[in-house]
C-alpha positions as CSV (number, residue, x, y, z in Angstrom):
1,M,5.5,-9.2,15.9
2,A,3.7,-12.5,16.5
3,D,0.6,-10.6,17.4
4,I,0.0,-9.4,13.8
5,T,-3.0,-11.1,12.1
6,P,-3.1,-11.8,8.4
7,E,-5.8,-9.1,8.1
8,H,-3.6,-6.5,9.8
9,A,-0.7,-7.5,7.6
10,G,-2.9,-7.2,4.5
11,M,-4.2,-3.8,5.5
12,A,-0.6,-2.6,6.2
13,L,0.5,-3.8,2.7
14,E,-2.4,-2.1,1.1
15,A,-1.5,1.2,2.9
16,V,2.1,0.9,1.7
17,E,1.0,0.3,-1.8
18,R,-1.3,3.3,-1.8
19,A,1.5,5.5,-0.4
20,R,3.9,4.1,-3.0
21,H,1.5,4.9,-5.8
22,Q,0.9,8.4,-4.5
23,V,4.6,9.2,-4.3
24,A,5.1,7.7,-7.9
25,E,2.4,10.1,-9.1
26,E,4.2,13.1,-7.6
27,V,7.6,12.4,-9.1
28,G,8.4,13.2,-12.7
29,L,8.4,16.2,-15.0
30,P,6.2,19.2,-14.2
31,R,3.0,19.2,-16.2
32,G,3.8,22.5,-17.9
33,Y,7.1,21.3,-19.2
34,W,5.8,19.7,-22.3
35,W,3.4,22.6,-23.0
36,S,6.4,25.0,-22.7
37,M,8.5,22.9,-25.0
38,A,5.7,22.7,-27.6
39,A,5.1,26.5,-27.5
40,G,8.9,27.1,-27.8
41,W,9.2,24.9,-30.8
42,L,6.1,26.5,-32.5
43,L,7.5,29.9,-31.8
44,L,10.8,28.9,-33.3
45,G,9.0,27.6,-36.4
46,V,7.1,30.8,-36.9
47,L,10.3,32.9,-36.4
48,G,12.1,30.7,-38.9
49,S,9.4,31.3,-41.5
50,L,8.8,35.0,-40.9
51,T,12.1,36.5,-39.9
52,P,15.6,36.8,-41.3
53,P,17.8,33.7,-40.6
54,W,19.9,35.5,-38.1
55,V,16.9,36.3,-35.9
56,A,15.7,32.6,-36.0
57,G,19.3,31.5,-35.3
58,A,19.5,33.8,-32.3
59,A,16.1,32.7,-31.0
60,T,17.2,29.1,-31.4
61,L,20.4,29.7,-29.4
62,A,18.4,31.5,-26.7
63,F,15.8,28.7,-26.5
64,G,18.6,26.1,-26.3
65,M,20.4,28.0,-23.5
66,G,17.2,28.5,-21.6
67,H,16.3,24.9,-21.9
68,A,19.8,23.8,-20.9
69,G,19.6,25.9,-17.8
70,L,16.2,24.5,-16.7
71,A,16.9,20.9,-17.8
72,S,19.3,20.2,-14.9
73,R,16.6,21.3,-12.5
74,L,13.5,19.8,-14.1
75,L,14.7,16.7,-15.9
76,D,16.1,14.9,-12.9
77,G,12.6,13.6,-12.1
78,R,12.8,14.4,-8.4
79,R,10.0,17.0,-8.2
80,R,7.0,17.3,-10.3
81,T,4.9,19.0,-7.7
82,G,5.8,20.8,-4.5
83,Q,4.4,18.0,-2.4
84,V,7.1,15.4,-2.7
85,Q,10.8,15.7,-3.4
86,V,12.7,12.5,-3.8
87,S,16.4,12.3,-3.0
88,R,18.8,12.0,-5.9
89,T,19.9,8.5,-5.0
90,V,16.3,7.3,-5.0
91,A,15.4,9.0,-8.4
92,A,18.6,7.8,-10.1
93,S,18.2,5.3,-12.8
94,P,19.7,1.8,-12.0
95,S,22.3,2.2,-14.7
96,S,23.8,5.4,-13.1
């Protein structure tokens, strides 16, 4: 360990920071999540305006059930892309 020069140490720290930044970019919600949510809410608004209340209610329940089913998988923040998957303990918030 005594053979490490300040230049080598600096290069190693820069490599670690680049890797950390790359992993941080890969973790989070999938890009399509927000577009899907927006499309779902727009569709519910159109259905609420143009269809009988029971149709809009049924569509709202279906949307809610579908989102609840996906939320446990998508909203944990552990995989935004297929390139990186972070363990649950690493992705957990400090308060949990």
